N, C-alpha and C positions, 0 to 999 in steps of 0.2 A: 170762525169765518162763516159767512152766510152763503146760502145757496140761491142762485139766480137761474131762472128759465130764460133762455135767449133763443131767438130764431132769426135766421138770416133771410132778408128779402132778396138776397143775391140768388136764392133758389126760386124765387117767384111765388113761393107758397109757404104756409106755416107748418108743413108736414115733417119738418126735419129739426125739431127743437133739441136744444142742448141744455144740460144742467151744469153750471159751472160754479164751483165753490171758490169764493174769493172774498177779500175784505170789503169790497164795494162794487157797485155797477160801474163806477168810473174807472176802476182798475181793469175791469173786463174790457171796457171800451178802448182803453189805452193799449192793452195787449192784443186785442182782437178787433181791429177796425171793421171787420166784416159784420160785427154785431153793433157797432157804435151808434148808428142812426136808427136802430130798432128799439121798440119798447123792451125793457128788461123787468121781469117780475120776480120779486123776492118770494120764494116759495118756502113754506106752504101757505103763507098768508095771502098772497096775491096769485090769482089764476085767471088767465084770459078765457073768454067764452069758447074759443076754438080748441082748447086743450081738453080732450076727453081722457078718461082713465087709461085707455089703451096707449095713447101717445105719451102720457106721463110715465107709465110703466116702461115703455120702450126707451124713453130718454134716460130714466134712472138706471136701466140695465145696460144700455149700449152707448149712450151719449152723455156720460158723466165725466167731468174733468175737474180735478182739484188743481188750482193755480199753483205753480211751483213744481209740479210733478211732470214727468214726461208726457207729451201729448200723444193721443192715439193717432194712428195714421190718417184716419178720416178727418179729424179736426185740423191736423197740420195741412192736409190737402185742401180743405176748404179755405183756410187762411191764405195759402199760397195762390190758389186760383183767384181769390179776391185781390191780392196784392198785384197779380199779373194783369188784372183788368179783364179776365176771362168772363164770358157770359154763359150761364146755365140755361139750356133750352128744354122746354117740355114739348113732347110730340104726342099726338093721338095715333094709336095703331089701328090699321085696317087690314082686312083679309085680302089676299091676292086673288086673282081670277081663278087659280087652280083649286079654290075651295078649302084650303087647309084651315084648321082651327087657329085662330089668332088669339094670343093672350089678351085678356081685357085690361083696361086701364091705360094710364098715360105712361110715357117713358121719358126719363130725363137724361140728358147727356151734356157734358162740358164741351164736347166737340160737335160742330155743326154736321148734320148727317145729310148725305145726298145719295142719289141713285147709285147702286152697286156697293154701297158700304155694308160691311158685316155688322151685325148687332147680336149681342149676347146678354144674358142675365135679364130677360124680359120679366115684367111683373106677372105673378101668378102662373109661372111656367118653369118647371124644374129642368133647366139645362137646355142644350141644343143651340145651334147657331142659326140665325136668320139673316136675310139679306133684304136691303131696301130695294124694291123694284120700281118704285115711283114716289115722288114727293108732290103732294097736292097742297093747295092753299089751306090754311087753318080755317076750321069751321066755327071756331070760337076764340075769343080774345085771350084765353088763358094758355094757349099753346102757340108754338111757332109755326107748326105745319102738321099735316096728316101724313104719316108714313104708311105706304102700302108695302107690306112685307110678305115674304114666303120663307118657309123653312128650307135650309140647304143641308143641314146635318142634325142628327139627333143624338 
């Protein structure tokens, strides 16, 4: 079987690639419609420009699936969200008025976030719970909104 690099536009970005071992790209598209309309690269011969060594190593270690074997929880969840028509949203994080340090980077979620919602597992931040204190318009087209957050528990 060949190995294919696939990435879902369902997440809105190419930062979540998977490597799937299968007889063909067509078989992957049939089994996983979430990847069907996206380019599939037969690796190691084909490699998109956005795929750096770090992302490739991550996919090989954490996002590898051999067709016919049990799916990882994350691959099954991605396929299920796609089948349900769920939308993955990206948010920019911003510091609240109280001056607490806010983790840098964007935050993605399958659920739409609004004022008062709790948030955990923030990028570049080990643990703790945060709360959305305001939702502001997106400042750039790659995100749904800007979340103003503050820490409620560490």
